[in-house]
N, C-alpha and C positions, 0 to 999 in steps of 0.2 A: 601417635597423634592422628586423629581422624580429620579428614578434609571434607569440604563441601564444594561441589563443582557443577557448573552448567556447561554443557558441551553441545556444539552444533556441527552439522555438515551443511555444505552448500545446498541450496534449494534446487531440486531438479525442475527444469522447465517443463511446463505441462503441455507441450505440443508434440510429444513423442514418447515411446516406451523406454523403460530402463534397459540399458545394455551392459555388457561386461566391463566396458570402459568406465561407466558410471560407478560400477560396484567396487572399484578400487578404493574410492573414497569412503563409501558407506561401510564397507567391511573393515577398513583401517580404523574408522571411528568406533564402530561397534566393538571391535577387539579391545580398544583402549578403554572404553566405558566399562565393558565386562571385567577387564583387569582391575580397574579402580574399585568396582563393587566387590570383587573377590578379595581385595585388600581391606575391606571394611569401610570404605569411604562412601559418602553420599554423592552420587553422580547422576544428574538428570540429563537425558539425551533428547534434544529438541530438533525438529526439522519441519518442513512444510513444502507443499508444491508452490513453485513460482508461477503465477497464473496470469499476469498482465502483459500487455504489449501488443504491437501490430501482428506478429506471427500468430498469436492465439486467435485474434480476430479473423485473420485471413483463412486459417485452417478451419475454424468453425464455419465460416461462410462456404468454404469448398465442400464441407460435409453436410451442409444443409441443417445445421443445428445452431443454437445460440452459444456464445462463449461460455455462459454458465453451465450449459449442458455438457459441453466438451470438457471443461475442467473437472466437473463432478465425476464423469466417467474415468478420466485419466487418474484422478485421485484414488478411486477404488482399485484400478489396475496397479498403480504404484504401491499402494499399501499391501496388496496381495504378493507382489514380487518381493518386497522387502521382508515380509513375514516369512515367506518360503525360503529365503536365504538366511533366516534366523537373525535378522537385523532388528534389534529390540529398542524401539523408541519409547521414551516416556510420553511423548506427545508428537504425533505427526499431523500437521494442521494445513492451512491454506493461507496464502497472502490475500485472497479475496474474502476478507473478514472484517467485521466491525472493529475488532481489536487493532488490526493493522491500519485501518483507515484512521482511527482515533490517534494512534501513536505517530503515524505519518504527519498528520495535521499538527500535532503537538510539536514535533521536531522541526517542522517547517516554520511554525510561528516563533519558536525560540531562535532559530537561525535568522529569521527576518528581523526580530527585535535586536539581535546582536549586530545588525548591519551587514550580514554575510550573504544576503540575497539581493541581486540587482536584476534589472530588466534591460534587455538589449534587442535590437532589431537584427534578425538573421535572414539569410536567403537559403531556402531549402527546396528540394525537389518535390513536385506535386504531380500526381497522375490524374490528368483531366478526365480520362475515360472512367477510372474507378473512383474518382472524387476522393482521393486520399493522399496524405503526405507520405512520402517514402523514406523509411530508414535506409541507411547507407547499404545494408546488406541486401536490399531489395532493388538496387540499381546495378546494372551491369554495363560494361563498355570496354573501351580500349585503354590499357594502362598508359598514363602520361609519361612514365619513365622508360619502359622498354618496348612499348607498343604491342604488348601481348593482348589478344582479343578475349572477350568474354570473361572479364575480371570484375570482381565485386567493387562496390563504391567506396570501400575503405582501405583495401590492400590488394596487392597483386600476388597470386599464387606462383607466378613464373619467376619474378625477380625479387619478391619479398618486400617491395616498396610499400610504404604507408602514405596516404594522401587524403585530401578532402574529396567528397563525392563530386563537388563542382569542378574538379580538375579532370574527371574522366573524359575521354574523347568518345564522341558518338554514344552517349549514354542512352539506355532504354530501361523502362520499368520491367522488373522481373515478374510483375503481376499481370500487366496487360500486354507487354511487348511493345508499347509505344514510347516514343521519346518523352521524358518528363519535361515540365516547364519549371522555371525558377520563380518562386513567389516569396515575398517578404512576410515576416511574421514577428511578433514580439515574444521573446522567450525569457524564462527565468533562469538565472545562473547563480550557482553557489561559488563564492570567492574562496576557492581552495587554497590559494597562495597565502591567505591571511593566517593559515594554520601551519605553515611550514616549520616554524620553530618548535611548536608543540609536538608536531609529528616526529621531528628529529629526536626530541627528548624521549618520546615513546619508543623509538627504535633503539636508542641507547639502553633503555631499560629491558631490552630483550624481547620485544614484541614479535619479532620475526627471526627466522633462521639467518645465519651469516650470509649464505649465498643469496637469499632474498634481499637482504639489506644492501648488498653490492648493486643489485639491479635497481633498487629504489634510489640509491645514490646517483645513478645515471639520470633518473627522472628529475631529481632535485637540481642536478646540474643544468638540465635543459630548461628548468623553470616550471612550476606548477601552474597549469592553466585553469581558468574558470570552468566550471562544470555545468553543462546544460541539463537542468533537472526538470524541464517541461516538454510536453508534446501537445500538438494541436489535434483536435478531434477531426474525423472519427478515431477514437482510440479506446481500447478496453483497459480501464484502470480507474484510479481515484481522481475526481476533479480537484483542482487546486482551489482552496477556499477563496470565495469572492470572484471566481471566474465562471463563465458559462460554457466555454468550449476549449478549455486548456486543462491538461491532466499531468499528474506527476509521472515523470519518466519511470519506467519499470525498475530501473536500477536504483531509484531512490527508495521505493517501498519494499523491494525484495529483501535486502538485509534486515530491514525493520521487522520482516517476518520472523526472524529469530526471537525477537522480543515478544511479538504477538503470540507465537506458539507458547512461549514461557508464560505469558499472562493468562492465556486460555487454560493452561495446566494449573496455574496458581488459583485462578477463580474457581475451578472445578474441585480443587483439593483443599480449600480453606487456607491458602497461603497468601501472604501479603506480597504482591508482585513488586511494589516499590522497594520493599526491604530486600527481597530475594535478588533483584537485579542491581540495585544501587548501593546497598549498605557496605559492600566489600566483604561480607561474610562468606560469599560464594566466589570461587575463582571462575573465570569465564574463558572458554577456549573455542576457537573456530577451526574446523578442518576444511580446507579448500584446495582446489587445483591451481596450478601455476598460471593458467590462462585468465583467472579472475583476481589475481593478487593486487592489481592496480586499484580496483574498486575497494577491496577489503583492507588493503594496507594504507590507503590514502583517503578516499572519499568517506568511507564508513567511520573510521575513528574521528575524522574531522567533523562530521555531522554530529557525532555524539558529544564531542567537546563543545560545539556550538550550542547544543541543547542541554548542556550541564548534566549529562548522563555518564555513567561509568563506562570506561573503555574496556575491551577484552584484555585479558592478561597476555594472550599469545595467539598468533596464527600458526597453524601447522600446515605447511604447503607441501603438496606432493606433485609428482610428475604425471605424465600420461601413460597409457597402456599401449604397447605395440604387441602384435601377434606374429610370431615367427620372424621377429626383427623388423617388421614393417607396420605401417599404419593399418588399422583395421580396414578390411576391404569387403564390400558386399559381393563383388564378383568372385572373390576367392572363398567366400563363406566364413570369413573370420570376423565379420561385423555381426557378433552373436548377441541376440536379445536375451535378457534374463529369462524370459519365459521359454525360449528355445533351449537354453542350457538345462533348465529344470525338467523339460520334457524328456531329456536323454540321460542326464547325469545327476548324481548326488551333489547338492550344494556344498557339502562338507569338503569335496575335492577342491573347489575354487577357494573356499575360506583358507584351507591349509596351504594351497600353492601360493596365493597372494602373500600369506604370512612369511613364506620362505623367501620372498622377494623384497618385502618392504623393509627399509632401513632407516627411515626418518629423514632421508635426503630428498631433494627436489628432482633428482634424476628420474627419467622414465623407467618403467619396469616392462619386462618382456615376458609374454606367455608363449613359450615355445612348446608346441603341441606334443612333440616326442618327449621332451623333458618333463612336461606336465604328467603324462602317463607314467613315465619311469619313476619320478620322484614320489608320486602318491603311492604307487604300488610297492616300491622298495622301502620307503621310510614309514609312511603312515600305516600301510597294511602289513608290510613285511617285518618292521621293527616294533612299532608302538602297539598295534593291535595284536601282534603275534604273541606277545608276552602273556596276556590274560587268556587268549584263546588256546594256548598250549597247556596252561595250568588250571584254569577254572573247571573245565569238564572233568579232569582227573580227580579234583578234590570233591566235586559234587557226586560223581558216579561211584567212586571207590573209597572215599574217606568221609562219608556222612555229611559232606558239605559244611565242614567246620574248620576254621583256621585254628592253628595251634599257637605255640610260643616261638619267638625268635631266639635262635642261638647266637653265639658271639659272631659267627661269620655272617649270618643274616643281618644282624644289627649293624655290622660294619658296612654292608651294602646300603642299608637304609640311611645310615648316617651320611654316607657319601652323596647320596641323592639329595638329602635334606640340606646339606651344606651349600648346594647350588642355588638355594632359594633367593638369597639377596642379589646375586648376579642376574638371575632371570627376572626378578622384579625390576632391577635397574634397566635391563634391556627393554622390557615392556614400557616402562615410564618414558623412555627416550624414543619410543616408536621404533626401536631397532628389533622388530619382530624376527627378522632373519637370524640375528645372533641368538635370540631366545630359542628358536627352533633348532639351531645347530647344537646348542647346549643340551636341549632335551633329547635330541637324537643320539648324541654322544653318550648320555646317561642310559638311553635304551640299549645301546651297544654293550655297555658294562653289564646291564641287567641280563641281556640275552646270553652273554658269556657265562654269567653265573649259572644260568639254566644248563648250558652246554657242559659246564664243568661238573655239574651234579647229576645230570641225566635222570630226572625223576621218573621217566617212563621205564627205566631199567631198575632204579632203586626200589620202586614200589613192589617189585617181585620178592625182595628179600627183607625190606625194612619199611613197612608202611608208615610208622610214626616219624621216622627220619624224613620220609617223603613229605609228610604233613608239614614238618618244620621248614623244609626247602620251599614248598609251595606257599607257605605263609610269607616268607621273604619275597618271593616273586610277586605275589599279589599285592603286597604292601608297596613294592617298587612300582607296580602298575598304577596303584592308587596315587602315588606322589607324582608320577609322570602325567597322569590324567589331570590332576590339579593344575600343573604347570600349563597344560594344553587347553584347559577349560575356556579361557577367553576366546581361543581360536575355534574350538570344536565343542560347543555347548551340548549338542545332541549326543555326541560320542561320550561326553562326561556324564550325561544323564543316564545313559545305558549302563555305564560302569558303576555309578552310584546305586542303581537298582539291582545290579548283579551282586555287588558287595553288601547290599542291605544296609546302606548308610544314608544319612541325610545329606543334602547338598553341601559340597565341600568348598572351603576357601583356603587361601594361603596360610591362614592361622592353623589349619589342620595338618599341615605337612609333617610336623614333628610328633604327632600322636599316632603311633602304630595301632593297627587292628590286631588283637590277639584274643584267642579263645572266643572267636566270633563266628556265628553262623552266616553263611552266604546263600544266595538264591541260585537257581539253575542259570547256567551261562546262556546269553543270547549273543549272536554275532554282532560285532560292533560296527563293521563297515566292510563293504565288498571291494574286490579289486576292480580297477577301471578296465573295461574291455575296449580295446582300440577301435573295434567296429562301431561301438556306440559313439565314440568321438567323431569318427568319420561320418556317421549318420547325422550327427548334429551339424557338422560343417556343410554337408549336402543340403540339409534342411534350411540352413541359413542362406545358401545360394538360391534355393527355391523361393524363400521369403523375399529375396531382393530382385526376383525376376520381374521384368516389365509386363504390364497387362498385354493381352493378345491384341486388343483393338488398338489401332493407330490413334494417337492423341490428335485433337483438333489443333489448328494453327494457333488458336488463342491460348492453348494449354502448354505450348512449347516453352522451354526455359528461356528462349530468346527468339526473336523474329527470324524468319528465313531470310537468307541473303538475297540480293537481287538475282534474277534469273540469268543463267549463262547459256550459251549455245554449245552445240557439240564442237563447233570450231574453236570456241574459247577453251574447251576442255582439252582438245587435241594439241594445244600449244604447250601443255605440261610435258616436259621431258623427264621421264622417270628412268633412273639408272641404278644398276647394282653398284654398291660402294662397300669398301672394306674399312672398318675403323682401325686406324693404325696408332692413334694416340687418343687418350681420354683423360680428362682431369676436371676437378671441381673448379668452380668459378668463385673467387673470393668476393664476398659481399652479396652473393645470390645463392640462397640455399635450394633453389629449384632447378638451376641451370647446370649443365655440363658442357665443357668445351671439347669438341670432337674434331679430329683431323681425319678426313676421308680420302681414300685412294680410289679414284674412278678409272683405274686402268691407265696410269701414267699422268692423269690430271689430279691434282691435290686441291681440295677445298676445305676451308675452315667453317664449321657450323656450330652455333649455340643451340642446344636442345633442352627443353624443359622436362627432363626425365630423371632428375637426380633423386626424386622420391621413390622411383621404381627400380633404378639400376645404379650400381656403383661403377666407378671407372674400371675397376678390375674385371667386372662382368663383361665389359664391352670390347676391350682390345682384341682384335682378330676376328670380330664378328662381322658377318655380312648383313647389310641393311639395304633398304630401298631409299634412294635420295632424289629429291626434286632438284635436278642438276642445273636447270636454266632459270631458277628463281633469281630475281634481281637482288643483288647484295644490299643488305640493310645495315646501317650504322647503328649500333647499340651502345649503351654506356660502358659496356665491358669490351667492346671491340667490334670488328666487322664480321657479320654472319653471311656466308656466301651460298647458302642453300638451306635445305630442310630435310631431315630424316622423317620417314613416314611411320606413324604409329597410330594406335587407336585406343580408345578407352575414355572413361569419364574424367580422368585427371588424377593428380596426386600420385599415390602409389599404384593406382589402377591404370597404368599406361603400358601398352604392349607394342614393342617394335615389330614391324612387319618383317619376317625373316624369309629370305629367298631360299631356294634349294641349295644344299651344300655344294652342288656341282656348278653353281653359277659363277661367272667370272666378273671381277670388278670392271666397270665400264659398260657391261652388257646392258642393252636397252630393255626396259620392261614394257610390255604391250598389254 
């Protein structure tokens, strides 16, 4: 039975280029869509650039262009990146479109008529120098929970606390560097709590994965809050009907962009959008990252319910990407842009490696550089591409380029591979690509053993026709393995189809062997990864992240300079060598580690915000530099009696200052 499906990926925000972390989602979705099409189903893949909001407006101003010019340029860049990674959308659109504006207004009016929109006076930060309202992420200050400085207006990177921007201590605008003022404004709110029962019914019907549902249960237990869906001008977005200077918040019109992209496609292809989206004839699936599941699991379906529109059948939520076990880092060269990857490496490498890692769970996946090189070379090149590369040239050069008939032994091999089809289909369907790849590689091992057992390079010297029979089995095995791999490696499959002189293959073709069939000259399917190219890519990424040579002006700094200090103030700081004798994680704070320091007979306890860069096991026995005379500070987790010296932008990019190995604990640092 054939199915009809509409599939989307989350919309990339148009204020920066696509990087390899983004590509986890788009490759995961593209593989699933290609798989569905290979099964004979109708499957349309829609996406768009997310183009509205204050960050777009600020970046456009900094570049001296209009927001429209910025998003048009980014759109072309994104399309090129996706195309070069063989990500095949049926329509890649933009949220800055008439279709999106019309649908946003329609949904707003329906929610208003349902009594789900209310007005409320709020206080929010305003930058008087820039004459603009500030989103939470554009306000920085001291955390009200742990007193960590230079934290964002919605959460603290040091202790993980979440709070309102109005709670920040000594807040400043990240745009101008000046303290913002609080002003009152009337905002529009969507009454999310009115839809709690309907949302719970949706989750019971299987809308989200089990682990996601557990997280949603926590939010229900805390109570669903009304959602602010408006922003005051200046703002780049759609005006709220009937208002002069109020706009839809970007998170209202962004998911509506899925529908707008679908409508644009329908209008261009003679389809009835209302039927396609609302009739129930098509299944609807969203692929998203776990960082935006609150919006997609709660706000988005609630809006659709309010507007009497169909809800998606399921959210597929995935985790984040780490590189070498850590958050992507610009300083380490592991924050790799899609374009930089393409400059150095074949995109098929990343498609294959991500497939070996993705299991349908919400857990993060890791790109370990050494494993990446090893797995691609050993499995993709050494096992899967090796089969046809050993057999094809022999057949074309010495046996007239024509397949023969399968004998009983060859048919047994082909039957074994064909019998795995249903299991591999089930793996793809459940997004367990890693299991599918394991099965395919195991079948490649069986096929390579068949080659070793029959040694066609020796057999051809005495029995050419028997060799033809063996090679017929080998190339039929390669054809089946290629069909199984085709959703992951479409370019690889296209080369194989051209070599075997056959039309594009689907899963329905697995059971039909090629016999007495002419083939074309063999072309190399894929090259081995050269480690030096990977190293060059990482170095290139470091260069991309390098700061400009010119010093930025004070107005361009991330935060204003602190008050001036004198040399006498600086000389009060007593820096000492310390040895870390104990280190442990801090419960309830994912950024902090608890350290016990030996300063040569004096012991101090210190909390350090370095958990993203170091594990406790890394630190015990290590020498560090400590501010020994820092006034002890009471934190929610206990008393901190000093500070270890480190440098870096934060997160995983923090580097402890390491003294000479001959230094002694307690020794003063001058």
